[in-house]
C-alpha positions in Angstrom: 30.8 -49.2 6.0 35.0 -48.4 5.9 35.9 -45.1 8.3 38.3 -43.4 6.3 39.3 -40.5 7.5 40.2 -36.9 5.2 43.4 -35.0 5.6 43.2 -31.8 4.2 46.0 -31.1 1.3 49.0 -29.8 3.2 49.7 -26.4 0.8 53.0 -25.1 -0.6 53.8 -21.8 0.6 54.6 -20.9 -3.5 54.6 -17.4 -2.7 57.6 -17.9 0.0 59.1 -19.6 -2.9 58.5 -16.8 -5.6 60.0 -13.8 -2.5 63.0 -15.5 -2.3 63.3 -15.8 -6.1 62.1 -12.4 -6.4 64.8 -11.6 -3.3 67.9 -13.1 -5.5 67.1 -11.8 -9.3 67.8 -8.1 -7.3 70.7 -9.0 -5.0 72.0 -10.7 -8.5 70.6 -7.4 -10.9 72.5 -5.5 -7.7 75.4 -7.0 -8.2 75.7 -7.3 -11.8 75.1 -3.6 -11.6 77.9 -3.0 -10.0 80.5 -4.8 -11.5 80.2 -3.4 -14.7 78.7 -0.1 -14.0 82.4 0.8 -12.6 84.0 -0.4 -16.4 81.7 1.9 -17.9 83.0 4.9 -19.3 80.7 8.7 -19.0 81.4 11.3 -21.5 79.5 13.9 -20.6 79.5 17.3 -21.9 78.0 20.4 -20.9 77.7 23.6 -23.0 76.4 25.8 -20.3 80.0 26.2 -19.8 82.5 29.4 -20.9 86.0 28.3 -20.5 87.6 32.2 -20.5 91.2 31.7 -21.6 93.2 34.7 -20.9 95.6 34.6 -23.5 93.8 34.2 -26.3 93.9 37.2 -29.1 97.5 37.5 -27.7 98.8 36.4 -31.2 102.8 36.6 -31.4 103.7 37.7 -27.7 106.2 35.4 -26.1 108.3 37.3 -23.4 
């Protein structure tokens, strides 16, 4: 009978590739958000603030 050596299969590091892909996606999303986030105009209104105009109610008074 022939003597055959059976070597264990070399395992690929799929978890390492998955980790690298996730890190690349996170970095890409960070820079895309940073790039497109600066060009966005955000308009906010606050209805709780009251502005008091000292000239209100003084119609026709000029110096």
